C-alpha positions in Angstrom: -3.1 26.7 55.4 -5.3 23.7 56.0 -3.2 20.6 53.9 -4.8 17.9 52.4 -2.4 16.0 55.0 -3.7 17.5 57.9 -7.1 16.6 57.5 -6.0 12.7 56.6 -4.9 12.8 59.9 -7.3 14.4 61.3 -9.5 12.5 60.1 -7.2 9.2 61.3 -7.6 10.1 64.7 -11.5 10.6 64.4 -11.8 6.6 63.5 -9.1 5.8 66.1 -10.7 7.5 69.0 -14.6 7.5 68.4 -15.3 4.5 69.8 -13.0 4.3 72.7 -14.7 8.3 73.1 -18.1 7.1 72.8 -18.0 3.8 75.2 -16.1 6.0 78.0 -19.4 8.2 77.1 -22.5 6.1 77.8 -23.8 4.1 81.1 -26.4 2.3 79.7 -24.1 0.1 77.2 -21.8 -1.1 80.2 -21.5 -4.9 80.5 -22.6 -4.4 84.5 -25.3 -2.4 83.7 -26.6 -4.4 81.5 -25.8 -8.4 80.9 -27.4 -9.3 78.2 -25.9 -7.6 75.4 -25.4 -8.5 71.4 -22.6 -7.6 69.4 -23.8 -7.8 66.0 -20.0 -7.8 64.3 -20.2 -9.8 61.0 -23.8 -10.7 61.4 -26.6 -9.9 58.5 -30.4 -8.8 59.8 -31.0 -5.5 61.7 -33.4 -7.7 64.2 -32.3 -9.2 67.7 -34.3 -11.8 69.3 -33.9 -12.5 73.0 -35.5 -15.0 74.8 -37.8 -14.8 77.8 -36.9 -16.4 80.3 -39.8 -17.4 82.4 -40.2 -17.3 86.5 -37.7 -20.2 87.8 -40.0 -22.6 90.0 -38.3 -24.3 93.4 -36.6 -28.0 92.1 -39.0 -30.9 93.7 -38.4 -33.7 95.3 -38.0 -36.6 92.9 -38.4 -40.4 93.4 -35.2 -42.3 92.1 -35.9 -43.2 88.4 -38.4 -40.6 88.7 -38.8 -38.0 85.8 -37.6 -34.4 87.3 -39.3 -32.3 84.2 -38.6 -29.0 82.9 -40.9 -26.4 84.6 -37.8 -23.5 84.3 -37.2 -23.3 79.9 -37.4 -20.8 78.4 -40.1 -19.4 77.1 -41.6 -20.7 73.3 -43.2 -18.2 73.1 -43.4 -14.2 73.6 -39.6 -12.7 72.9 -38.3 -9.9 73.4 -36.7 -8.4 69.9 -34.6 -4.8 69.1 -34.7 -4.0 65.6 -31.4 -1.7 65.2 -31.8 2.3 64.9 -29.1 4.6 63.4 -28.2 7.7 65.0 -26.1 10.2 63.2 -24.6 13.8 63.8 -22.6 16.0 61.8 -19.5 18.9 62.7 -18.3 21.1 60.0 -14.6 22.5 60.3 -14.5 25.2 58.4 -11.5 25.9 56.7 -10.4 28.9 58.7 -11.1 27.1 61.7 -8.8 23.8 60.8 -5.8 26.8 60.0 -6.3 29.0 62.6 -7.5 27.1 65.8 -5.0 25.1 65.9 -4.9 20.9 65.5 -5.5 19.8 68.8 -8.2 22.1 69.9 -10.1 21.2 66.6 -9.1 17.6 66.8 -11.1 17.4 70.6 -14.0 19.6 69.2 -14.7 17.5 66.8 -14.4 14.2 68.8 -17.0 15.4 71.6 -19.6 16.6 69.1 -19.1 13.2 67.6 -19.2 11.3 70.4 -20.9 12.7 72.4 -23.7 13.4 70.9 -23.9 9.7 70.1 -23.4 8.8 73.4 -25.9 10.8 74.8 -28.8 9.9 72.4 -27.9 6.5 73.2 -28.2 6.8 77.1 -31.5 8.6 75.9 -33.5 6.1 73.6 -32.3 2.8 76.4 -33.7 5.4 79.0 -37.1 5.9 77.5 -37.2 2.2 76.4 -37.2 1.4 80.1 -39.0 3.8 81.6 -42.1 2.7 79.3 -42.1 -0.7 79.8 -41.5 -0.2 83.7 -45.2 0.7 84.9 -44.6 0.0 88.7 -44.3 3.5 90.8 -42.5 4.1 93.7 -42.9 7.8 93.1 -45.4 10.5 92.4 -47.1 9.8 89.5 -47.0 12.1 86.8 -47.1 13.3 83.4 -45.7 16.5 83.4 -42.5 17.2 82.1 -41.9 19.1 85.3 -41.5 15.6 86.7 -38.8 12.8 85.6 -38.8 9.4 85.2 -35.5 7.9 87.8 -34.9 4.1 87.2 -34.7 1.0 89.7 -33.4 -2.4 87.7 -31.8 -5.0 87.6 -28.9 -5.8 85.3 -31.1 -8.2 84.0 -34.3 -5.8 83.0 -33.3 -4.4 79.2 -31.1 -6.1 76.3 -29.4 -3.9 74.3 -27.0 -4.6 70.7 -25.1 -2.6 68.2 -24.2 -3.4 64.9 -20.6 -2.7 63.4 -18.0 -2.8 66.5 -20.3 0.5 67.4 -19.9 4.6 66.1 -18.6 5.0 62.6 -17.3 8.5 60.8 -17.0 9.4 57.5 -15.7 12.8 55.9 -15.6 14.5 52.8 -14.8 18.3 51.5 -17.2 20.7 50.0 -15.6 22.9 48.1 -18.3 25.3 47.6 -18.7 26.4 51.2 -14.8 25.7 51.7 -15.8 23.0 55.1 -14.5 19.4 55.8 -17.4 18.2 56.6 -17.6 15.1 59.4 -20.7 12.7 60.0 -20.4 10.4 63.1 -23.3 7.2 63.1 -24.3 4.8 64.9 -26.8 1.4 64.6 -28.0 0.1 67.9 -30.9 -0.4 70.2 -32.6 -1.3 73.0 -35.6 -4.3 74.6 -37.1 -4.5 77.7 -36.5 -7.8 78.6 -38.2 -8.2 81.9 -40.4 -5.2 82.6 -41.3 -6.2 85.5 -37.5 -6.4 87.0 -37.6 -2.1 86.8 -39.5 -0.1 88.4 -40.1 3.6 87.8 -39.4 6.4 90.7 -41.3 9.8 89.2 -40.3 13.2 91.0 -40.3 16.5 90.2 -37.2 18.1 88.8 -37.0 21.2 90.3 -32.9 21.5 91.4 -32.9 22.7 94.8 -35.7 21.0 96.2 -36.2 18.7 99.1 -38.1 15.3 98.9 -41.3 16.8 99.8 -41.5 18.9 97.0 -40.4 16.4 94.3 -42.5 13.4 96.1 -40.0 10.8 96.6 -37.0 10.1 99.1 -34.9 7.7 100.3 -37.7 5.4 101.5 -39.4 4.9 97.9 -35.5 3.7 96.9 -36.1 1.2 99.5 -39.2 0.3 98.5 -38.5 -0.4 94.6 -35.6 -2.6 95.9 -38.2 -4.7 98.3 -40.2 -4.7 94.7 -37.8 -6.2 92.6 -36.4 -8.3 95.4 -39.6 -9.7 95.3 -39.5 -10.9 91.8 -36.3 -12.6 92.4 -34.2 -9.8 90.0 -30.7 -10.2 90.0 -29.0 -8.1 91.2 -25.2 -6.2 90.5 -21.9 -8.2 91.2 -22.2 -6.1 95.0 -25.7 -7.4 96.0 -27.3 -3.6 94.8 -30.1 -2.8 91.8 -29.3 0.3 90.3 -30.9 3.4 90.9 -30.5 6.1 87.9 -31.0 9.6 89.4 -31.2 13.3 87.4 -29.4 16.1 90.0 -32.4 17.4 91.1 -33.2 13.7 93.4 -29.4 13.0 93.7 -29.4 16.6 95.2 -32.8 15.5 97.8 -31.6 12.5 98.6 -28.0 13.5 98.8 -29.6 16.3 101.7 -31.7 13.7 103.5 -29.3 11.4 104.2 -27.2 14.0 105.9 -29.7 15.9 107.5 -30.2 12.2 109.1 -27.0 12.2 110.2 -25.5 9.6 107.3 -24.1 8.8 103.7 -24.4 7.2 100.8 -21.5 5.6 100.9 -19.1 4.4 97.5 -19.1 1.3 97.7 -15.2 0.2 95.2 -14.2 1.5 91.6 -12.1 -1.0 91.1 -14.5 -3.0 88.5 -15.7 0.5 87.0 -15.8 -0.1 82.8 -15.8 3.2 81.7 -15.6 6.7 82.5 -19.2 7.2 82.8 -19.8 4.6 84.8 -16.4 6.0 86.7 -18.1 9.6 86.9 -22.1 8.7 87.3 -21.7 6.6 90.9 -22.3 8.8 94.3 -22.6 6.3 96.3 -25.2 3.5 97.3 -27.9 2.7 100.2 -30.7 0.5 100.8 -29.8 -1.5 98.1 -29.1 0.3 95.2 -26.1 1.5 94.2 -27.2 5.5 92.5 -25.6 6.8 89.3 -26.3 10.5 88.0 -27.3 11.1 84.7 -28.7 14.0 82.9 -30.6 11.3 80.2 -33.3 10.3 81.9 -36.8 11.2 80.4 -39.5 13.9 81.6 -42.6 12.2 83.1 -44.7 13.1 79.7 -41.9 11.1 77.1 -42.8 7.6 75.9 -41.0 5.7 73.3 
């Protein structure tokens, strides 16, 4: 028999666990991958402004008492703005499901649907923003949905902002349908602060294809890495850039490296901040740390 106490416990547990579940399930909002992050808890307004830094210049010789100057300022003109976007998802728990299914099963399923749905939508939005802004191509240019846009980028390429300390959950009971209705929402957003700090690596997304048929390979990754180094794009603390791969590209690169008698070495996981970061990291090579994700956009998708 479903009781008010059971529903209250379910709601209390969801409120307590939704934020950590969301943070564990998202890849991009990790502070290691996006250094320019703002948490707007307690702040008014729905827009965030990131000043854009110009390319720094080498220090010049200065005579004693001479002016040093200020050639490496934050740009006072264009800025990168984030307008927060609300995303929402619902999960209805019928009277019978809560009564017959057992508390633990219903709790886990509801948490996965709310937290997982919000997390996936957040990562998809971030990758679409990034890969619309990154216009330099190191793979095979395509606008077909049979190709995916993989990404190679610096942790300083993007900005992220979130309101209200992450996702929120609310609930009510619909007596007509006899369902406990749970609704999760989040307001967050992304912006490309430096579009030249990232590149696309477009490739066919057929699972099992090799690097010849996919249109990108390990040399494409190396070219992307070199392209970012020319721009003086900052790296992760371990000196690598970030390479986000879809499953087809992951398989093809692993196959290529294995056939060459090598391996994509996995670095230290001691500083991993969340589960998505840990589970997604598949190794590092040619100046990139590789992360698998199912949330990369098809080549024809733009913001």
